[in-house]
C-alpha positions as CSV (number, residue, x, y, z in Angstrom):
1,X,74.0,36.8,-10.6
2,X,77.0,38.0,-7.8
3,X,79.3,38.7,-11.1
4,X,76.1,40.6,-12.9
5,X,75.6,42.9,-10.0
6,X,79.5,43.8,-9.5
7,X,79.6,44.5,-12.8
8,X,76.2,46.9,-13.0
9,X,77.9,48.7,-9.7
10,X,81.2,49.7,-12.0
11,X,79.0,50.8,-14.7
12,X,77.8,53.0,-12.8
13,X,80.2,53.9,-10.9
14,X,82.7,55.0,-13.6
15,X,79.2,57.2,-15.1
16,X,79.7,58.6,-11.7
17,X,83.5,59.6,-12.0
18,X,82.8,60.5,-14.9
19,X,80.0,63.8,-14.3
20,X,82.0,64.1,-10.6
21,X,86.1,64.1,-11.4
22,X,86.3,64.5,-7.4
23,X,85.5,61.5,-6.0
24,X,87.4,60.0,-8.5
25,X,90.2,58.5,-6.3
26,X,87.1,56.6,-4.4
27,X,85.9,55.2,-7.4
28,X,88.9,53.4,-8.5
29,X,89.4,51.7,-4.5
30,X,85.7,51.0,-5.6
31,X,86.9,49.7,-8.7
32,X,89.2,47.6,-7.0
33,X,86.7,46.2,-4.7
34,X,84.5,45.3,-6.8
35,X,86.9,43.2,-9.1
36,X,88.1,41.5,-6.6
37,X,84.8,40.4,-5.5
38,X,83.6,39.3,-8.7
39,X,86.4,36.8,-9.1
40,X,86.5,35.8,-5.3
41,X,84.6,31.9,-5.1
42,X,84.8,32.3,-2.4
43,X,81.0,34.3,-2.7
44,X,79.5,32.4,-5.5
45,X,79.8,29.2,-3.2
46,X,78.2,31.2,0.1
47,X,75.1,32.2,-2.0
48,X,74.9,29.2,-3.0
49,X,74.7,27.2,-0.2
50,X,72.4,29.8,1.3
51,X,70.0,29.6,-1.0
52,X,70.3,25.7,-0.4
53,X,69.6,26.0,3.1
54,X,66.7,28.6,2.6
55,X,65.4,25.5,0.2
56,X,65.9,22.6,2.7
57,X,64.2,24.0,5.6
58,X,61.4,25.4,2.8
59,X,61.1,21.6,2.1
60,X,61.1,20.5,5.8
61,X,58.0,22.6,6.4
62,X,56.4,21.5,4.0
63,X,56.9,17.8,4.7
64,X,55.6,18.4,8.5
65,X,52.6,20.6,7.2
66,X,52.0,17.3,4.6
67,X,51.8,15.1,7.0
68,X,49.5,16.9,9.8
69,X,47.4,17.4,7.2
70,X,47.1,13.7,5.9
71,X,46.8,13.0,9.7
72,X,43.4,14.9,10.0
73,X,42.0,13.8,6.9
74,X,42.1,10.1,8.0
75,X,41.0,10.9,10.9
76,X,37.3,12.4,9.3
77,X,37.5,9.6,6.7
78,X,37.1,6.8,8.8
79,X,35.0,8.8,11.3
80,X,32.8,9.2,8.2
81,X,32.7,6.1,7.2
82,X,31.6,4.8,10.2
83,X,28.8,7.1,11.0
84,X,27.8,5.9,6.9
85,X,27.5,2.4,8.9
86,X,25.8,3.5,11.9
87,X,23.4,5.2,9.3
88,X,23.3,2.6,6.7
89,X,22.1,0.4,9.8
90,X,19.4,2.7,11.0
91,X,18.1,3.0,7.5
92,X,17.8,-0.8,7.1
93,X,15.5,-0.8,9.9
94,X,13.4,1.8,9.1
95,X,13.0,-0.5,6.3
96,X,12.1,-3.4,8.0
97,X,9.6,-2.0,10.4
98,X,8.0,-0.1,7.9
99,X,7.1,-2.9,6.0
100,X,6.4,-4.8,9.0
101,X,4.0,-2.0,9.9
102,X,2.3,-1.7,6.4
103,X,2.5,-5.3,6.4
104,X,0.3,-5.4,9.0
105,X,-2.0,-2.7,8.6
106,X,-3.2,-4.2,5.7
107,X,-3.5,-7.6,7.0
108,X,-5.5,-6.7,9.8
109,X,-7.8,-3.8,7.6
110,X,-8.5,-7.3,6.3
111,X,-10.4,-8.5,9.0
112,X,-12.4,-5.5,10.3
113,X,-16.1,-5.9,9.9
114,X,-18.0,-3.4,12.8
115,X,-17.9,-5.8,15.1
116,X,-15.8,-6.3,17.9
117,X,-14.3,-10.1,16.7
118,X,-13.4,-8.2,13.8
119,X,-11.6,-5.7,16.1
120,X,-9.7,-9.1,17.8
121,X,-9.0,-10.4,14.8
122,X,-7.6,-7.1,13.1
123,X,-4.9,-7.5,16.4
124,X,-4.1,-10.5,15.7
125,X,-3.7,-10.2,12.4
126,X,-0.9,-7.7,13.2
127,X,0.7,-10.2,15.9
128,X,1.0,-12.3,13.5
129,X,3.0,-10.7,10.8
130,X,6.2,-12.6,9.7
131,X,8.2,-9.9,8.9
132,X,11.2,-9.0,11.1
133,X,13.5,-6.7,11.9
134,X,17.5,-6.9,12.5
135,X,18.6,-7.8,8.8
136,X,15.6,-10.5,9.8
137,X,16.3,-11.9,12.4
138,X,15.1,-9.8,15.3
139,X,11.0,-10.2,16.3
140,X,9.5,-6.4,15.7
141,X,8.9,-5.7,20.2
142,X,5.0,-5.1,21.1
143,X,3.2,-3.0,18.1
144,X,0.8,-1.0,18.8
145,X,-2.6,-1.0,17.4
146,X,-4.9,1.7,17.4
147,X,-8.0,2.7,14.9
148,X,-10.0,5.3,13.9
149,X,-13.8,6.2,11.7
150,X,-11.2,8.1,9.2
151,X,-7.7,8.1,8.4
152,X,-6.6,11.7,10.4
153,X,-8.2,10.1,13.5
154,X,-8.6,10.5,16.6
155,X,-7.3,7.0,17.3
156,X,-7.9,4.9,19.5
157,X,-6.3,1.5,21.0
158,X,-10.0,-0.5,22.5
159,X,-12.4,2.1,20.7
160,X,-16.4,1.6,22.3
161,X,-17.7,0.6,19.4
162,X,-16.7,-1.4,16.5
163,X,-18.5,0.9,14.6
164,X,-17.3,2.9,11.9
165,X,-14.0,1.8,12.6
166,X,-12.2,1.2,9.8
167,X,-9.1,2.7,9.9
168,X,-6.1,0.8,11.2
169,X,-2.8,2.6,12.5
170,X,0.7,0.0,13.3
171,X,3.1,1.8,14.9
172,X,6.5,0.4,15.3
173,X,9.1,1.3,17.4
174,X,13.0,-0.3,17.8
175,X,16.4,0.8,18.8
176,X,19.4,0.5,16.6
177,X,23.0,-0.3,18.1
178,X,25.1,2.0,16.4
179,X,29.0,1.4,17.3
180,X,30.6,4.2,15.6
181,X,28.4,7.5,15.8
182,X,28.9,7.8,19.9
183,X,31.8,9.1,19.1
184,X,30.4,12.3,17.9
185,X,27.3,11.6,20.0
186,X,27.7,9.8,22.9
187,X,24.8,7.8,22.2
188,X,25.1,3.8,21.3
189,X,21.9,3.6,20.2
190,X,19.6,5.4,17.1
191,X,15.6,4.5,18.0
192,X,13.6,4.1,14.8
193,X,10.1,4.4,14.5
194,X,7.7,4.0,11.0
195,X,4.3,4.5,10.9
196,X,1.7,2.3,8.8
197,X,-2.3,3.3,8.3
198,X,-4.9,1.1,6.2
199,X,-8.3,1.7,5.7
200,X,-11.2,0.4,3.7
201,X,-11.4,2.6,0.7
202,X,-14.6,2.5,-0.9
203,X,-14.6,1.4,-5.2
204,X,-16.9,3.6,-7.8
205,X,-16.9,0.5,-10.4
206,X,-14.8,-3.1,-10.1
207,X,-13.8,-4.9,-13.2
208,X,-13.5,-8.3,-11.9
209,X,-14.7,-9.4,-8.6
210,X,-18.3,-9.5,-8.9
211,X,-20.0,-12.6,-9.8
212,X,-23.0,-12.4,-12.9
213,X,-26.1,-12.6,-10.5
214,X,-27.7,-8.8,-9.6
215,X,-30.0,-8.3,-6.1
216,X,-32.8,-5.8,-6.6
217,X,-32.8,-3.3,-4.6
218,X,-36.0,-1.8,-3.0
219,X,-35.1,1.4,-1.5
220,X,-32.9,4.3,-3.3
221,X,-32.5,6.1,-0.8
222,X,-32.1,3.4,2.2
223,X,-28.9,3.3,4.1
224,X,-28.2,-0.7,2.8
225,X,-31.1,-0.3,-0.4
226,X,-33.9,-1.7,1.9
227,X,-31.3,-5.4,2.0
228,X,-31.0,-6.4,5.5
229,X,-28.5,-8.3,6.7
230,X,-29.2,-12.2,7.6
231,X,-32.3,-12.3,5.0
232,X,-32.5,-14.0,1.9
233,X,-32.8,-12.6,-1.4
234,X,-33.5,-14.1,-4.9
235,X,-30.0,-13.5,-6.8
236,X,-31.7,-15.1,-9.9
237,X,-35.9,-15.1,-9.8
238,X,-37.8,-18.1,-10.9
239,X,-39.5,-18.5,-14.2
240,X,-41.9,-15.8,-14.8
241,X,-45.4,-16.3,-15.8
242,X,-47.6,-13.5,-16.3
243,X,-51.0,-15.5,-17.0
244,X,-50.5,-17.2,-13.3
245,X,-53.7,-16.8,-11.3
246,X,-53.2,-14.4,-9.3
247,X,-50.3,-11.9,-10.5
248,X,-51.2,-8.7,-10.3
249,X,-49.5,-5.8,-7.6
250,X,-50.7,-7.1,-5.0
251,X,-49.0,-10.0,-5.1
252,X,-46.4,-10.1,-7.0
253,X,-44.8,-13.4,-5.6
254,X,-47.8,-14.8,-7.3
255,X,-46.0,-13.8,-11.4
256,X,-43.6,-16.5,-11.2
257,X,-43.8,-20.7,-11.5
258,X,-42.0,-20.8,-8.0
259,X,-41.7,-19.1,-4.4
260,X,-39.1,-16.6,-5.0
261,X,-36.8,-15.9,-1.4
262,X,-37.7,-15.1,1.6
263,X,-36.4,-12.4,2.1
264,X,-38.2,-11.0,-0.9
265,X,-42.0,-12.1,0.4
266,X,-42.1,-9.5,3.1
267,X,-44.0,-6.5,2.7
268,X,-42.0,-3.7,2.2
269,X,-40.8,-5.8,-1.1
270,X,-43.5,-6.1,-2.2
271,X,-43.4,-3.0,-4.4
272,X,-40.3,-4.0,-5.2
273,X,-40.6,-7.7,-6.8
274,X,-43.9,-6.3,-8.9
275,X,-41.1,-3.8,-10.6
276,X,-39.3,-7.3,-11.1
277,X,-42.1,-8.8,-12.4
278,X,-43.9,-6.0,-14.4
279,X,-40.3,-4.4,-16.0
280,X,-37.5,-6.8,-16.7
281,X,-41.0,-9.8,-16.9
282,X,-39.9,-12.9,-19.0
283,X,-36.8,-10.8,-20.7
284,X,-34.6,-10.9,-17.6
285,X,-34.6,-12.5,-14.2
286,X,-31.2,-11.0,-12.9
287,X,-28.3,-12.7,-14.5
288,X,-26.2,-10.5,-16.1
289,X,-23.4,-12.6,-16.7
290,X,-22.0,-15.2,-20.4
291,X,-24.1,-18.3,-22.0
292,X,-21.3,-20.6,-22.3
293,X,-20.8,-22.6,-19.7
294,X,-17.0,-22.3,-19.9
295,X,-17.9,-18.1,-19.1
296,X,-20.5,-19.0,-16.6
297,X,-17.4,-21.5,-14.6
298,X,-15.2,-18.5,-15.0
299,X,-17.4,-16.1,-13.7
300,X,-19.6,-18.0,-11.3
301,X,-16.6,-19.1,-10.1
302,X,-12.5,-16.9,-11.3
303,X,-15.1,-14.1,-10.8
304,X,-13.8,-13.1,-14.6
305,X,-16.7,-9.9,-15.6
306,X,-17.7,-9.5,-19.6
307,X,-18.3,-6.4,-18.0
308,X,-17.7,-4.1,-15.7
309,X,-20.1,-2.8,-12.8
310,X,-19.7,1.0,-12.0
311,X,-22.1,2.6,-9.4
312,X,-25.2,4.6,-11.1
313,X,-24.3,2.9,-14.4
314,X,-26.1,0.5,-17.0
315,X,-25.4,-3.0,-17.2
316,X,-27.2,-5.1,-19.9
317,X,-28.9,-8.0,-18.8
318,X,-29.2,-12.1,-20.2
319,X,-30.6,-15.4,-19.1
320,X,-27.5,-17.0,-19.3
321,X,-28.4,-21.2,-19.0
322,X,-29.9,-21.6,-15.5
323,X,-29.2,-25.8,-15.4
324,X,-24.9,-25.1,-15.8
325,X,-25.4,-22.6,-13.5
326,X,-26.7,-24.1,-11.1
327,X,-23.9,-27.1,-10.6
328,X,-21.2,-24.3,-10.8
329,X,-22.6,-22.3,-7.9
330,X,-22.4,-25.8,-6.2
331,X,-19.0,-26.7,-7.4
332,X,-17.7,-22.6,-5.7
333,X,-19.8,-23.6,-2.5
334,X,-18.1,-27.1,-2.0
335,X,-14.8,-25.6,-2.6
336,X,-15.1,-23.9,0.8
337,X,-13.3,-25.5,4.2
338,X,-17.0,-24.5,5.5
339,X,-20.6,-26.0,3.6
340,X,-22.4,-26.8,6.8
341,X,-22.6,-23.1,8.8
342,X,-26.2,-21.8,7.6
343,X,-25.8,-18.1,9.3
344,X,-23.2,-15.9,7.8
345,X,-22.0,-15.1,12.6
346,X,-21.4,-19.0,12.4
347,X,-19.9,-18.9,9.1
348,X,-17.1,-16.4,10.3
349,X,-17.1,-17.6,13.9
350,X,-15.0,-20.9,12.0
351,X,-11.6,-21.1,11.6
352,X,-12.2,-23.6,8.7
353,X,-13.9,-21.4,6.1
354,X,-12.0,-20.0,3.0
355,X,-14.1,-17.5,0.8
356,X,-15.6,-19.5,-1.2
357,X,-19.2,-18.9,-0.2
358,X,-19.1,-15.4,0.1
359,X,-20.4,-13.9,-3.3
360,X,-19.7,-10.3,-4.5
361,X,-22.7,-9.1,-6.4
362,X,-24.1,-5.7,-7.8
363,X,-26.9,-4.3,-6.6
364,X,-29.3,-2.9,-9.3
365,X,-32.9,-1.2,-10.0
366,X,-34.2,-2.6,-13.1
367,X,-34.5,-0.1,-16.0
368,X,-35.3,-1.8,-19.2
369,X,-37.0,-5.6,-19.8
370,X,-32.6,-6.2,-19.9
371,X,-30.9,-3.7,-18.4
372,X,-30.4,-2.6,-15.2
373,X,-28.4,1.0,-13.0
374,X,-26.3,-0.8,-10.3
375,X,-26.5,1.6,-7.7
376,X,-24.4,-0.2,-5.2
377,X,-22.1,-3.5,-4.5
378,X,-23.0,-5.9,-1.8
379,X,-21.8,-9.6,-0.2
380,X,-23.6,-12.6,0.0
381,X,-23.1,-15.5,1.9
382,X,-24.3,-18.6,-0.6
383,X,-26.1,-21.4,0.5
384,X,-25.2,-25.0,1.3
385,X,-26.6,-28.2,2.8
386,X,-23.6,-30.0,3.4
387,X,-21.0,-32.5,2.0
388,X,-20.9,-32.5,-1.7
389,X,-23.7,-29.5,-1.7
390,X,-26.9,-30.0,-4.5
391,X,-28.2,-26.6,-2.6
392,X,-28.7,-25.1,-6.3
393,X,-28.9,-28.4,-8.9
394,X,-31.4,-30.3,-7.0
395,X,-34.4,-28.3,-8.6
396,X,-35.5,-27.0,-12.1
397,X,-35.0,-24.6,-14.1
398,X,-38.1,-22.9,-12.7
399,X,-36.1,-21.8,-9.5
400,X,-34.3,-19.1,-8.4
401,X,-31.6,-18.9,-6.7
402,X,-31.1,-17.1,-3.2
403,X,-28.2,-15.8,-0.9
404,X,-28.2,-14.5,1.9
405,X,-27.5,-10.2,2.3
406,X,-23.9,-10.3,4.9
407,X,-23.0,-6.6,4.4
408,X,-20.4,-4.9,2.3
409,X,-17.5,-6.6,-0.2
410,X,-13.8,-6.1,1.0
411,X,-11.9,-7.1,-1.8
412,X,-9.2,-9.7,-0.8
413,X,-11.3,-10.5,2.6
414,X,-12.7,-13.7,4.1
415,X,-15.5,-11.2,5.9
416,X,-17.8,-8.6,5.3
417,X,-16.8,-5.0,5.7
418,X,-17.1,-1.9,8.5
419,X,-19.4,-0.4,5.8
420,X,-23.9,-1.6,5.4
421,X,-22.9,-1.9,2.0
422,X,-21.2,-1.5,-0.9
423,X,-17.3,-2.2,-1.9
424,X,-14.0,-1.6,-0.5
425,X,-10.4,-2.0,-1.4
426,X,-7.6,-2.2,1.3
427,X,-4.9,0.5,1.3
428,X,-2.1,2.1,2.7
429,X,-3.5,5.8,2.9
430,X,0.2,6.4,4.9
């Protein structure tokens, strides 16, 4: 590289001498010096050594910068991993407390029945929820339990009355210890808050859960369709007899071979009973299930429906098989842990109950000889005469079946609902 530079300079000086003869002595001197420099190996060595030193210094500077960058990246990576560990623990705690709140709210909703006792049961259901947090090792401390008449609130911990309170909100707050985040935030704990809201949501139709009997409404404008909680109503009517003495609109109860239930004997129900006699007559007795024993057993014991019963729509009525029905009704009663209680309040107060004596049925308006329009769903309490009850099978084929009106029906619950009538499903709304 050095030789080529000197060659270029010599060539330039010679060309210059041809143009300016006066400077030829200087050019000659320059040529002599250039030849000596080009031939001197020390010049080449000096140039080579200089380049090597420059490369070494550059490499050393690069090594120092790499160490600095590596150190900074390592610190950032360790910090990021630490924060990720803390945030993972926070995320797990959030899931655990949310599960607790949701489960507690659902359990509480199943206990609410519009009474102060129902609110007490609802609070106990939340407190007895088995879910824990901190990887399942720690009990959720003192959850907040509040009630409302709507999913949007307002929320009250101790309502002045239980009437209409069909929604429950469960709030849980827990402190999660952090180990790496304090390096950045200087906080050693992270507060995690979860909220679960559940309520009894009305259902317009039920594909499963209704028994194969009906109760006739006496008023299509009343909030309870004329039914009174605690009264006995025919869920299947006695044998109809249109030729029986006194059978007319003034004495509709005389149109049956056996006595009708006490709740249907009231003056307010007289027109209802006459409608049963005049519209249904001998073709229908209030039953809408199957006739085969296997069908009846599935409908009464397992609440398997042969047809849906949407509100506002008709259902097809059938005669069924009363003898088989009676024995299967008694079987359902005897499956309950409480076969002694005669009233709904006594039954609900008995911890031995399991809900088998509670029966959800359509409430209907007779619309034809073998048809009825569903106007609502309701919950009814089956009668019992004690251990090994034969309350329904002790009669004969002419007898009707009676049950006590208990209020609204909540799927999966062992109590009636908050509303006075209807069918409801417990669901999370937040």
